[in-house]
N, C-alpha and C positions, 0 to 999 in steps of 0.2 A: 258305184251308184247307189247301193244301199247304204252306205255311210252318208252320202248327201241327202238321201230321201229321209234317214233317221234324223239328221241335223235339222233338216227343214220342218219336219213334222213336230219336233220337239219344241220348235219355235210358234207351232200354231199354223203353220202355212198349209194352204190348200195346194195339192199336187195334181197336176195334169199330165199323164204320160203322152209323149208324142215322139215323133222321129224328125230329125233335122239332118239334112244332107246324107240320108242313109245310116245315121247313127242313133241309137237309143238316146233319148232325152227327156227331160221333165221340165215343166214350167211351175214355179212355186210362187203362188201370190200370198205374200206374208201378212201378217195382221197389220203392219203399218201400210196404210192405203196408198202409199206413194211408191212402195218397193216392189220390184219384180225380179225374180231370179230365174235363170235358165241354166240347167246342168246338163252337160253333153258328155257322153261316154268317150273315152280314149283307150288305148292299150295300157296306159300307165294308171288309169283311174278316170277322172272326170274334170272337166273345166267348168268353172263357176262364173257365169256372166250376171252381173247385178247392174240394175238401173234404179236410181232413186229420183223420183220426181218431186221437185219443190214448188208445191202449187201455189205458195205464197209469193213466188217470183214470176209467175206466168201471168201475163195480161189476156184475159179471154179464157175460154173453156180449158180445163184440164183434161189431157188425153188419158185414156184408159192405161192403167200402168204397165201393161204388158203388151199394149199395141205395137206392133212392128218388130218386137224382140226377135220372133223366129227369122224373120228376114235379115235383120242386123246380125245375127249370130251365122246364119247361112253364109253371109257375105265374108264373115271373118275366117270360118273354118278352113278354107282351102289354103290359107296362110299359116295355119297352125300345124298342119299335118295331122297324122294319127298316133303320135306317139303319145 
């Protein structure tokens, strides 16, 4: 997770520490206003989930880039295991 934090902060991301499904995690809001990254701790390191919103392809209001990401990741984690 330290490596992930270092990588994200070197890119200018704002980091928010959190817990998802009982695991250490962080939400990184990158300098690109359409990009959100969620890093989640595993036994072997971390998993990096990235979402990019292409606002020019959306009719109507653009959602906040990290909106719903923790719910999405929480739904995927049981299928990943803890390796």
